[in-house]
ROLUM-864036 format. One line per field, with one value per residue (C-alpha): residue number from 0; x, y, z. Coordinates in steps of 0.02 Angstrom, whole numbers, plus 50000, padded with zeros to 5 digits. Layout:
<pts>
k <- (NUM,...)
x <- (X,...)
y <- (Y,...)
z <- (Z,...)
</pts>
This chain:
<pts>
k <- (0,1,2,3,4,5,6,7,8,9,10,11,12,13,14,15,16,17,18,19,20,21,22,23,24,25,26,27,28,29,30,31,32,33,34,35,36,37,38,39,40,41,42,43,44,45,46,47,48,49,50,51,52,53,54,55,56,57,58,59,60,61,62,63,64,65,66,67,68,69,70,71,72,73,74,75,76,77,78,79,80,81,82,83,84,85,86,87,88,89,90,91,92,93,94,95,96,97,98,99,100,101,102,103,104,105,106,107,108,109,110,111,112,113,114,115,116,117,118,119,120,121,122,123,124,125,126,127,128,129,130,131,132,133,134,135,136,137,138,139,140,141,142,143,144,145,146,147,148,149,150,151,152,153,154,155,156,157,158,159,160,161,162,163,164,165,166,167,168,169,170,171,172,173,174,175,176,177,178,179,180,181,182,183,184,185,186,187,188,189,190,191,192,193,194,195,196,197,198,199,200,201,202,203,204,205,206,207,208,209,210,211,212,213,214,215,216,217,218,219,220,221,222,223,224,225,226,227,228,229,230,231,232,233,234,235,236,237,238,239,240,241,242,243,244,245,246,247,248,249,250)
x <- (43998,43875,43923,44107,44075,43997,44116,44245,44145,44130,44322,44345,44218,44316,44491,44408,44329,44481,44605,44441,44392,44564,44604,44442,44496,44657,44747,44790,44870,44737,44852,44928,44864,45028,45001,45003,44995,44818,44652,44683,44840,44942,45118,45296,45315,45146,45159,45323,45201,45087,45140,45139,45126,45271,45346,45375,45165,45044,44991,44825,44798,44950,44964,45157,45271,45416,45609,45667,45645,45464,45425,45333,45128,45166,45020,44999,44952,44779,44750,44788,44685,44529,44543,44473,44344,44399,44527,44690,44677,44742,44777,44860,44913,44917,44808,44912,44899,44877,44797,44693,44673,44659,44502,44423,44458,44389,44228,44170,44280,44181,44348,44291,44421,44515,44430,44560,44715,44622,44599,44761,44839,44719,44729,44907,44874,44788,44877,44898,44711,44688,44508,44364,44320,44144,44194,44051,44087,44043,43864,43790,43590,43490,43480,43647,43679,43543,43639,43810,43775,43900,43952,44134,44179,44042,44166,44318,44270,44213,44380,44444,44349,44409,44592,44590,44454,44342,44163,44054,43915,43896,43714,43794,43763,43639,43618,43451,43494,43567,43683,43771,43943,44066,44199,44239,44170,44272,44280,44138,44024,44034,44002,43850,43815,43819,43759,43597,43602,43680,43651,43662,43547,43421,43405,43610,43635,43613,43813,43887,43868,44019,44102,44278,44227,44340,44257,44274,44294,44414,44446,44476,44446,44405,44335,44163,44075,44201,44170,43955,43988,44118,43980,43830,43917,44007,43803,43779,43887,44047,44213,44335,44327,44459,44459,44538,44521,44648,44692,44688,44703,44812,44753)
y <- (47665,47829,47837,47828,47982,48089,48089,48117,48273,48318,48321,48429,48556,48583,48591,48718,48841,48820,48965,49072,49071,49086,49259,49303,49245,49241,49098,49164,49074,49057,49085,49232,49286,49251,49216,49020,48903,48844,48892,48731,48738,48833,48935,48841,48958,48916,48742,48713,48815,48656,48526,48329,48195,48135,47952,47910,47882,47797,47654,47679,47866,47884,48039,48082,48061,48120,47979,47906,47729,47709,47554,47509,47455,47580,47708,47880,47939,47996,47824,47722,47824,47819,47677,47737,47683,47708,47616,47761,47940,47974,48171,48251,48401,48439,48634,48772,48938,48859,48714,48858,48964,48829,48751,48915,48965,48798,48811,48948,49099,48951,48903,48729,48691,48664,48489,48419,48431,48432,48246,48240,48236,48158,47978,47976,47962,47827,47718,47554,47505,47345,47262,47332,47517,47633,47812,47911,48082,48180,48220,48412,48438,48493,48671,48708,48627,48738,48909,48848,48746,48618,48483,48482,48321,48269,48360,48278,48100,48109,48152,48028,47906,47924,47931,47794,47692,47639,47648,47845,47807,48016,47975,47844,47952,48082,48227,48195,48365,48515,48580,48736,48774,48671,48808,48894,48725,48606,48408,48359,48509,48450,48277,48330,48446,48313,48185,48079,48165,48066,47895,47785,47812,47657,47627,47577,47487,47337,47407,47455,47295,47198,47362,47439,47604,47767,47940,48070,48270,48424,48456,48341,48437,48340,48191,48229,48234,48092,47995,47992,47935,47774,47741,47745,47648,47503,47523,47448,47314,47413,47307,47432,47648,47733,47934,48014,48212,48346,48451,48376,48461,48401,48410)
z <- (49309,49331,49506,49419,49313,49398,49522,49390,49303,49476,49471,49303,49335,49470,49399,49244,49373,49447,49376,49390,49555,49595,49491,49586,49769,49746,49867,50057,50186,50314,50467,50398,50252,50124,49922,49900,49762,49801,49884,50023,50110,50190,50201,50236,50372,50444,50431,50525,50660,50680,50803,50757,50891,50934,50994,51115,51157,51260,51241,51251,51192,51088,51212,51183,51336,51394,51402,51298,51396,51391,51360,51197,51316,51464,51483,51530,51683,51643,51574,51715,51809,51708,51570,51409,51302,51137,51055,51041,50968,50807,50802,50662,50775,50954,50990,50980,50893,50729,50740,50827,50691,50556,50645,50654,50474,50452,50549,50570,50455,50310,50211,50198,50047,50200,50243,50087,50179,50346,50315,50218,50393,50459,50345,50394,50556,50515,50401,50507,50513,50451,50375,50366,50444,50459,50460,50567,50594,50787,50724,50747,50811,50661,50733,50725,50565,50494,50585,50495,50350,50387,50495,50506,50530,50417,50297,50379,50377,50193,50148,50254,50193,50031,50055,50136,50042,50216,50221,50275,50374,50356,50484,50606,50747,50801,50898,51015,51107,51070,51189,51261,51169,51257,51267,51435,51527,51649,51602,51699,51639,51470,51535,51627,51459,51311,51445,51328,51181,51062,51005,50881,50729,50727,50547,50561,50672,50598,50506,50663,50775,50754,50660,50673,50677,50668,50722,50672,50744,50699,50881,51051,51219,51364,51269,51319,51180,51085,51240,51231,51069,51092,51230,51123,50981,51098,51171,50980,50983,50898,50944,50933,50930,50856,50899,50706,50761,50670,50832,51001,51178,51295,51469)
</pts>
């Protein structure tokens, strides 16, 4: 009851202070700068630039596939060549200039109010989950967390857990070793950079064993980081791991 009242009070404070914040900082589209109705949205024209993954898609990784005659259980060429460790990818958008700008505004521009909008789109792609799931974010190393001030994946995971009413395990994974920024690296270089850097929190192994997990991140690029997370979770006994990301790079 106390927790519920605290959450209610937090919501009421947000509603009370919202107009004052909007007066001082008028809501603007993070993509084009035009005026919009709320702090956590984009204008209709920029919204139309976001690319939503379509059907038909790969049965293993949900990569969009060309052609109307694609069979229901058909796999894409990358999944045939290298079967994935994960149990599916639920991407809200495909990576393009519009989604890139949104992620940059959220992560580096500190527009953390965008977390709710991004998470709503991500949660809509998880509508078919059945049973109980743990929501676990991709971890940041503590030094990067101190520098940035927040873990963008954890913010998204918090909102997703609230929307789909599943348990959040924000510290389920730990990043033991700080890695170099992966931008600009090829797939193999990314894999080498993250090798041995991610592990399951020992105090959470009991919860993760035999559990179904939604692994949350903002962008899925080569899959090196997410694969390291999936491997760590499955070594600790997770039954299924579905990757939820806001934007996915098709490579």
